[in-house]
N, C-alpha and C positions, 0 to 999 in steps of 0.2 A: 529459383526457389519458390515454393508455394507455402504460405503460412496459414494455418487454420486457427481461428479464435472465435469465441462467442460474439464479440464485438471489438471494435478498436475505439475505445473512448478517447476523449480529448486529451487526457493526461498521458496517453501512450502514443500519440501521433508523432511526436518529435523522434522517438526511438525508431518507429517504423519508417519514417522518411529518411533517416540516416542509413538504415539497412538498405533501402532502395538505391541509395547513392553508392553503396559499397559492393553490391553484387550486380551481375549483368542483367538479371531479370528477377524481380521480386514482386509476386502478386499476393495480396492479402484477402483471404476469404473469411466471411463471417456467416454464422448460422442463426443469429438472433435478428429479428426485424427491427427497423428503426423505432417502431412503436414500443416494442419491448425494452429497448435501450433507454428511450426517453422516460419511461415509467420509473426507471431506477435513478433518474436524475443525471444521466450522462448525455453528452452530445456526440454524435458520430458523424464524421465527414464522409458523406456518401461517395465523393469523388475518389477517396483513398482506398475503398474496399470493393470487393465483388461478393455477391450473395451466392451461397451454395445451397442447392435444394436439400431439404432435410425434414425429418419429423421426429417428434419426441414422444416417448411412451413410458410413463411412470419413472421419469428421471433418466431414462436411457436415450442417448442421442444416436440417430441413424442419419448419415449424410451421404450424398452421392459420391462414391469413390472415383467414378469415371472422370469427374471434373479435375481431380488432382492427378490422374494418371496420364494427363496430356504429355506428349513427347517433349515439350519444351522445358519440363521440370526434371531436374536430376535429384533434387533434394526436397523432401516434405518436412515441414515443421508442424507437428501435431501436438495435441494437448496430452500431458501426462495425467490422464483421467480415465479410470477403469470403466466408467459408465458410457464411454464412447464406443459403441459396438463396431462401427466401421473402422475405427483405428485398429482394433484387434484383427480385423480382416486384412487390413493393409500390412500389419506387422507379420501376420502368418503367411502372407503371399509374397513376401519380399523376393524370394527366389525366382518368382515369375516376373514381377514388374521391374525389378532391379533398381528401385528408387532407394536412395539413402534416406533414413528416417531419423529425425531429431525429435525427441520428446521435450516439451517445454511446460514447466509448471513449478509449483511451490515445493514439490517433492514430498509433501507430507500433508495430512489432513489437519487443518487448524482446530477443528472440533475434537479430534482424537490425538492431539499433539503429544500429550504426556505418555500415551501408550505407544504411539508409532515412533517416537524418537528412540525408544528402546528396541522396538521390533517393527521395522517397516511393514506396511500392508503387503501381503503376499501377491495380490493382483498387480500392484504397482511394481513389485519386484520382478514379476514375469514380463511386464511391459518393458521395463528397463533392460532386462536380459536380452530381449529381441531387438531393441533399438540399436542404432549405430552410434548415437551420441545423445547428450542431454543438455538443455539449458535449464538451470535451476536458479531461482531468484536470488538466494542469499548463500553466503559461504558455509554457515553451520549445516544446512541441509545438504549442500553439495558435498561436504566432507563425509557426511553420513553415508551417502551413496558411493563415494569413492572407496570407502572401506569395504564395501560389498563387491564393487566392480572396479578394482584398481587399474585395469588396463583399458577401460572404456573412456573415451573423451567426454568428460563432464565438466562444465564450467559454471561458475557463479556469475550471474549477470550484474548484480549490484542494483537492486530494484530502485527505481526513481520515478519522477514525474516530469512532464514537459515543462519547460520554462524555469527549471530550478536555478539555472545560472542567473536569470533576471531577478529572482527572489534574493539570492545570495548577494548580488551587487546592489540591491535597492538601498537607497539612503533617503530618509524622510527630510523634508525641508523644515519640519516642525519638531520641537522637542516633545518628550512625553508629557510634560506638564501643560504645554500648549494644547496638545491633543486631548488631554483629560478635560480641560476647560471647554474645548470645542464640543465634546460629546457629553458634558455634564456628569463626569465621573469623579468621585472624590476619594475613593479608597486608596490607601498608600501602595498596597501590593495587589497586582492584578493577575489572575489566572485566566487563560483563554481555552475554550473548548470549540473545536471546529469539525463537526461530523454530522451526518444525517441520523436522526432518531428513528431508525428503520428496523432495529432488532433489539430484543431484551439482552442480547449478548454484549451490548455496549455497557451494560450495568449502570444505567442512569440512577438506579437506587443508591449506588455508592457515591455518585456525583452529588445527589441531594443530601445524603448523610454528611458529606464533607462540607457542603454549604452551611448546613445546620450546626456543624461542630466548630467552625472557626469564628473569630471575632468579626462580626459583620460591619464594624466601623473601620477595621484595618484592612481586611481582605475582601476584594471584589472579584466577580466572575463575569467574563465576557462570553456570551454564548452565540455561536454562529451555527445555524442549521435548523432545518425543519424535519418533519416526518410524523408518521402515525403514532409513534410511541413517545412523543415529546412530552415531558412533564409540564405542569403549570408553574412557571418561574415567577409569575407576577406577585406571589406571596413573599418573595425574598427581596428585601430592600437593597441588598448588595449584589444582585444579579442584573446584568445589563444584556437583555435579549435582543439580538439584531435579526433573528430569523435567518432565512436563506439570503446570502449576500452574493450578488452577481456583479457588483461594481468593484473592480479590482482596486481602485483607489481607496474605497472604504475599507476593504480587507487589509490593505497595506497599513492603514491608520490603526486598525484594531490590533493587529499583530505588533505594530511598533509600540503601542501603549502597554501591551502585556509584558509581564516579567517571565511567566512560566506557562508552558502548555500542559494542560491537565485533562486526561481522558482515562477513566478507570480500567477499561478493558476493550477488547476487540479492536485493537489498534493495528493499522496497516500503513499505507502511504502517507497518512496524516503526520506520521513521525518525520518523514522526509521533509514535508512542507514546513513543519514547525521548526525543525533544526536549521533549515535553509534561512529562516527568518532570524536565526540566532537565539532561539528559545530552548532552554533545557526541557526535556520531555519527562513528565512525571506520570506514573501509572502504577498499577498493582502487579505484583509478581505473577508470572504465568502459573496457573493452577487449573484443576478441572473446573473450578467455579469462575475463574477470571481468565478467559481464553484470550490469546494474543496472536496476531499475524506474524509472519516470518520476519518482518521489518523490525520487530521487537529487539533484535540483536544489534541494532544501531544504538540502543540505549546502554551506556556503560555507567554503572552507578557512581555518582559523585564526579563523573567526568563529563558526560553529555546529558545526564538526567538522573532521575531518582526512581527507585522501585519500593513500593510499600506492601506490607502484609496485612494491614488493617486500616480502617478509617481513622481510628485514634492516632495511629502512628503518622498517617498522612497529614492530618490536621496539625499535629504537633510540629512536624518537620517543616511543613509549608509556612507555618507561622514563625518559626524560630531561625530558619536558615538565613544567613546574612546576604545582603544585596551583593556584596563582593563575590561570594561563592556562586550566586545565581548568574552574575555577569560572566564569570570565568567559565562556568559550564556552558553558557550560551555561545561563547566564542569557540570553545572546543567542538560543540555540536555543529556549528556552521562550517568549521574547518574539516570535520569528518565528511560532511556532505560534499564540500568542494573537492575533496581529494578522491572520494570513492563512489559518489552517487549522482553522476551527471549522465545525461542521455548519450553523450559521446563515449563515455567509459562503458556504458551498458551495451552500446552497439559494437564497440571494439571487442568486448569480451565475447559477445555472440559470434562475431566473425572469426574469432581466434581458433575455433575448432572446425571451421568449414574446410 
């Protein structure tokens, strides 16, 4: 098997290593350079991947198809992305090269989600029609494609991050109160945000509005993350900004102290991480204005998290919900990830249609 991806970031390594153990031969090809990957804050293991010659033109990707047409591969896992020109060529010439092609992706555009969940993009539909099978990250989008191609092998992987089991099993040697004293935090209820401030789609304006709307004596905010669009949090007495955190022990402490994970929009795998820590995930309902990743479907209202329609509603519920409810949602969130979102499950699901 040959797999093509833009890069294999650190959070995807465990999944790919498990795939390598389960198939006779599995080579990982990437088309982004190490420099490009590091600019986006990811670390790529150069020993795990092979670079495929390519060039990009106005968002369209051209890569060398001959690399993947090596006789040692019988299956190609390519991206479900209509801007990959070479993928179209490989799909159209399947009758010549005889390779089985699996398309791997979200199955839907996050930016156009509201439109495409009703009517999938026609170019993606054509790609899926020509492919032999598909790996789709989450069940909702998988079911969407299964209604269109009921006979085609399409599987939901259950998207997750490397090391999620370690997070699930982590137990702090210090209590929340001891950690609050250690970090000089006094607020009774703590919300944590952990994501790069790299796009306006994260809706940090809603984050700031929430900070301004709650009682700053009772509710505090822990911020993990840096980026070009990061607001100035120094003006808020109840915001504890830790910037980019690379020390896993500090990160464990900050999540242990927190009661709730809160990110207004553009949520993805941060949902998995937060739930693995046993934190209910709170965000805004998916709309054209507040876009969400496919992992949004891990959030089950009042079971594993909360969904809000306005800042006023968010501020009110975050202030009034009981500690008992928060703890119970956190337990259910952790259990959901334990049962459905480990790298082992993800690899087994992928292998199930080979």
